N, C-alpha and C positions, 0 to 999 in steps of 0.2 A: 504494500500500500504506500502511496505517496504521502507526503507531509500534509497536503491540503485535505486529503480524505481523512487522515487521522485527526486533524484539527476540527473538521466538520463533525466527526463522530463524537469527539470530546464535547463539543458545543451542544450537540444533540442530547447527550447524556446529562449535561448540566441543565439544559432547558427542561428535560423530562423530570429531573429531580426537583427543580424549582417549581414545576407545575403541580406535581402530585404530592410533594411535601409542601407544607405551607411556608416555604422559604423563597420568597420572591427575589432576594439578592442572587441566589444561584441561577435563576432563570435569566436575570439581567446580565450576569457574568457570561452565561452561555451565548446570549445574543451579541454582546460586545465582542466576545472571542470570535464568533463567526464573522462578524463584520470586519474585524481587524485582520482576519485571515484571508479576506478577499471573497468570501462567500456571502455577498450582500443579499442575494436573492433568498438564501436560506435564513439569514438573519432577519430580514423583513417578514418572511413567512412565520418564523418562530415568534417574532415580536407581536404579530397580529394574533397568533394562537394564544399567547400569554395574555394579551389584552382582552381577548374573548373570555378566557378562563377566570381571570381576576376581576374583570369588570372595570368600570371607570375609577379613576383615582378620586380620593376623598380628601377633605381638609384643604390645606394650602395648595396642593397640587391638582385641585379639581379642574383647573383651566386646561390641563393636558388630558384629552380624552383617550389618547392612545400612547401612553408614555413609553412602553417597550418598543413600539414601532418608531417613535421619534428618536429614541436612543440608538436604534439600529441604523436609521438613515443618517443621523449625525456622525456616528462612528464610521460608516462607509464613506461619507464625504470627507471626514478628517483623514482617513487612510488615503483617499485619492489625492488630497492636497499634499500630504506628506510624501507620497510616492512621486509626485511631480517635482517636489523640491529636492528629494534625494537623487532623482535621475538627472536633474540639472547640475548637480554637483559631481556627477560621475559615479554615483553609488547606486547599485540596483539591489538594495537590501530589503525593500518592502514589496 
């Protein structure tokens, strides 16, 4: 298995544990890991799944209707921005 598949599998396990145990930080970590690994489609899918399972945010964060999906999109955009910056410096690390 290649590195991307292992990272996606680990992210999937974290999302599964975060969804079926009441530990939303594990799910968020899985979504962020998938987005950082370049699996943005998987991160957005898992973010939408977690948003459906946990429901809308309450309290101060109620203005974010889909917080896991927003985190996935922001992490994917951050990865794209950093990737362009690294490539312009001659490094292909991301």
